[in-house]
N, C-alpha and C positions, 0 to 999 in steps of 0.2 A: 907905424911900419918905420922901421929904423931906418937910417940915410944910409945906409951900407949893404941892408939887403935891398935897398931902393936901386943903388947904384949895382948893383950884382943884377936885378932882374931887367932894366934897363940893358945892361951889357949884352946881357943874354939874349933878347929879343931882337937889339941890334944887330947881334950875331947868327942868325939864323935865319933873318930877312937877307944880309949880304950873302948866305950860306944857301939858301933858295933859292938868290939871283945869278948866283954863281954857276950852280948847277945846270939851270935850265936854258941861262942865257947863252954861257960861252963855251959851257962843256956838252949839253946836246945840241943848240942850235934854233933855238923855240924863237925866240924873239927875233932875230933880224926878219921877219918878214915882210913885204914889199907892202906898202900901202892900200889901203880902198882904196877902186877906182870906184869913178862917181859917173859915170856916162856907164848905158843898157849895156849887157852883160852880151857878149855876139858868141853863138852858137856852139861849139866843138864839137868837129866831128870825133868815135872813135878811138882811132888810130894818133889823134893829139892828144887826145883824154888819154890814151896811154903812156904816153911817151913820157908827158905831164907826170905822171903817177911813178913812174920809173923814173926819173929825176931825183924826186923827193925821196922815191925810195931807198935810192943810191947815198941821198945828203945824208939821210938819218935813222939808216940800216931798219927801212921797214921791210917789213911785208906784205904787196895790194893784194887784193884780190878782186876778181869781175865778178858783176852782179849773176848769182847763180850759176857760179863754178865754180869749181874744188880747184882750180888750175891761179898757182899767182904769176 
């Protein structure tokens, strides 16, 4: 493979990786998630889970549905 072709290929791969990171992390904001807790999880009530889902939905412009429900 010619050095010029190899350079263009490497530049393309770097550009693709950078663009993917920028779109997913900076624009969509999916990389800024909290660290995983090591303690045992505490059971949450339905109202706490609904409020948490609403916050996530507002943050990422997503629609969440309750299980076995047609209402978002």
